[in-house]
C-alpha positions as a printed NumPy array, in Angstrom:
array([[  0.343,   0.05 ,   0.123],
       [  3.144,   2.199,   0.791],
       [  4.405,   1.89 ,  -2.913],
       [  0.829,   3.437,  -3.918],
       [  0.696,   6.179,  -1.707],
       [  4.641,   7.029,  -2.805],
       [  2.952,   6.733,  -6.581],
       [  0.321,   8.442,  -6.285],
       [  2.518,  11.391,  -4.491],
       [  4.964,  11.266,  -6.865],
       [  2.413,  10.877,  -9.958],
       [  0.383,  14.207,  -8.445],
       [  3.628,  16.09 ,  -6.511],
       [  4.978,  16.158, -10.838],
       [  1.2  ,  17.181, -12.19 ],
       [  0.66 ,  20.21 ,  -9.747],
       [  4.907,  21.057, -10.394],
       [  4.188,  20.961, -14.298],
       [  0.968,  23.102, -14.237],
       [  2.883,  25.746, -11.684],
       [  5.303,  25.447, -14.29 ],
       [  3.612,  26.451, -16.873],
       [  1.751,  29.203, -14.376],
       [  4.839,  31.316, -13.817],
       [  5.665,  30.714, -17.147],
       [  2.2  ,  33.509, -17.77 ],
       [  4.803,  36.757, -16.213],
       [  3.611,  39.171, -18.6  ],
       [  0.435,  40.442, -19.577],
       [ -1.477,  42.699, -21.604],
       [ -4.267,  44.247, -23.379],
       [ -6.098,  42.278, -25.527],
       [ -8.985,  42.788, -28.017],
       [-11.305,  38.898, -28.075],
       [-13.718,  38.803, -31.001],
       [-14.805,  36.034, -32.382],
       [-16.132,  34.111, -30.688],
       [-17.794,  30.425, -30.863],
       [-18.459,  27.775, -29.572],
       [-17.642,  23.958, -29.762],
       [-18.459,  19.598, -28.753],
       [-15.925,  17.982, -27.713],
       [-17.116,  14.268, -26.333],
       [-21.181,  15.894, -24.967],
       [-19.486,  18.775, -24.207],
       [-19.274,  22.329, -25.128],
       [-16.45 ,  24.859, -24.668],
       [-16.078,  28.666, -25.73 ],
       [-13.175,  29.935, -28.462],
       [-12.548,  32.923, -29.199],
       [ -9.878,  34.94 , -31.156],
       [ -7.562,  37.278, -29.488],
       [ -5.065,  39.732, -30.938],
       [ -2.68 ,  41.792, -28.665],
       [ -0.184,  43.943, -29.086],
       [  4.263,  43.32 , -27.178],
       [  6.585,  46.285, -28.155],
       [  7.977,  45.483, -31.824],
       [  5.474,  42.641, -32.164],
       [  2.047,  42.146, -32.526],
       [  0.448,  39.194, -31.601],
       [ -3.446,  37.266, -33.365],
       [ -4.487,  33.805, -32.494],
       [ -7.437,  31.653, -31.094],
       [ -8.062,  30.152, -27.516],
       [ -9.915,  27.652, -26.283],
       [-10.681,  27.826, -23.088],
       [-10.275,  24.466, -20.939],
       [-13.234,  25.684, -18.701],
       [-15.729,  25.755, -17.799],
       [-17.456,  22.496, -20.437],
       [-20.816,  23.019, -20.938],
       [-24.092,  20.221, -21.023],
       [-25.619,  21.82 , -23.687],
       [-24.953,  24.89 , -26.516],
       [-27.392,  27.337, -25.148],
       [-25.634,  27.072, -21.964],
       [-21.943,  28.722, -23.704],
       [-23.923,  31.103, -25.591],
       [-24.922,  32.236, -22.762],
       [-21.362,  32.75 , -21.648],
       [-20.143,  34.126, -24.854],
       [-22.969,  36.757, -24.247],
       [-21.874,  38.446, -21.18 ],
       [-17.937,  37.602, -21.965],
       [-17.912,  40.444, -25.167],
       [-18.53 ,  43.172, -23.512],
       [-15.567,  42.238, -20.715],
       [-11.965,  43.842, -21.515],
       [ -9.455,  40.922, -22.035],
       [ -6.11 ,  40.883, -20.941],
       [ -3.449,  38.025, -22.128],
       [ -1.173,  36.676, -20.075],
       [  1.478,  35.63 , -21.811],
       [  5.411,  33.778, -21.559],
       [  7.96 ,  36.196, -22.414],
       [ 10.457,  34.035, -23.852],
       [  7.333,  32.829, -25.921],
       [  5.332,  34.726, -26.901],
       [  3.122,  31.744, -28.188],
       [  2.282,  30.766, -25.264],
       [ -0.745,  32.521, -24.508],
       [ -3.632,  32.583, -21.495],
       [ -6.469,  34.069, -20.313],
       [ -8.207,  32.462, -17.971],
       [ -4.396,  32.055, -15.583],
       [ -5.739,  31.206, -12.897],
       [ -3.058,  29.208,  -9.239],
       [ -3.234,  25.301,  -9.651],
       [ -5.32 ,  25.551,  -6.137],
       [ -6.884,  21.547,  -6.955],
       [ -3.297,  20.021,  -7.878],
       [ -2.317,  21.85 ,  -4.792],
       [ -5.195,  20.074,  -2.831],
       [ -4.598,  16.891,  -4.265],
       [ -0.72 ,  16.637,  -4.068],
       [ -1.14 ,  17.969,   0.065],
       [ -3.809,  15.29 ,  -0.099],
       [ -1.642,  12.792,  -0.938],
       [  1.333,  13.243,   0.095],
       [ -0.164,  12.548,   4.092],
       [ -1.738,   9.819,   2.811],
       [  1.515,   8.498,   1.99 ],
       [  3.232,  10.15 ,   5.444],
       [ -0.317,   7.961,   7.113],
       [  1.756,   5.027,   5.652],
       [  4.874,   5.991,   6.961],
       [  4.378,   6.335,   9.9  ],
       [  1.257,   3.134,  10.064],
       [  4.331,   0.047,   8.397],
       [  6.444,   1.964,  11.048],
       [  3.887,   1.282,  13.992],
       [  3.109,  -2.146,  12.505],
       [  6.669,  -2.671,  12.614],
       [  7.593,  -1.031,  16.729],
       [  4.371,  -3.361,  17.097],
       [  5.097,  -6.921,  15.808],
       [  8.971,  -5.744,  16.091],
       [  7.925,  -5.55 ,  19.94 ],
       [  5.48 ,  -8.168,  20.251],
       [  8.773, -10.801,  19.134],
       [ 10.372, -10.044,  21.944],
       [  8.407, -10.235,  24.508],
       [  6.81 , -13.777,  24.128],
       [ 10.519, -15.707,  23.469],
       [ 10.814, -17.621,  26.67 ],
       [ 14.126, -17.357,  28.567],
       [ 16.195, -21.036,  28.165]])
């Protein structure tokens, strides 16, 4: 069980640190013009996609961004979101070393922090449990010996 908990902790830790690295790479921001909104179906769920345009010194960049969240069960809810988001002013986050690595939603990976923390807590629990059982087993083995 300790090996399984350790494997899960390593996997979730790697996932968390990868997301954290991506979060910190997007260290610069610029005002963006967001237009050409559309709703796409993927595996029976509906997501929003939009075109963006922003300018940084010596460069003008445009592209399309697929919002990973929120995901909706029907297109009407996604279209309602588009209507609310169209009037918003947008700020785009980008990597200054690779200005094509962008995001319109920069969010700290809070869920990944909790998953990793919980997996570490479970790993530590099983580690202490292993030590405790070994000590109890060793103590019973010593007290169960018959004197010669």
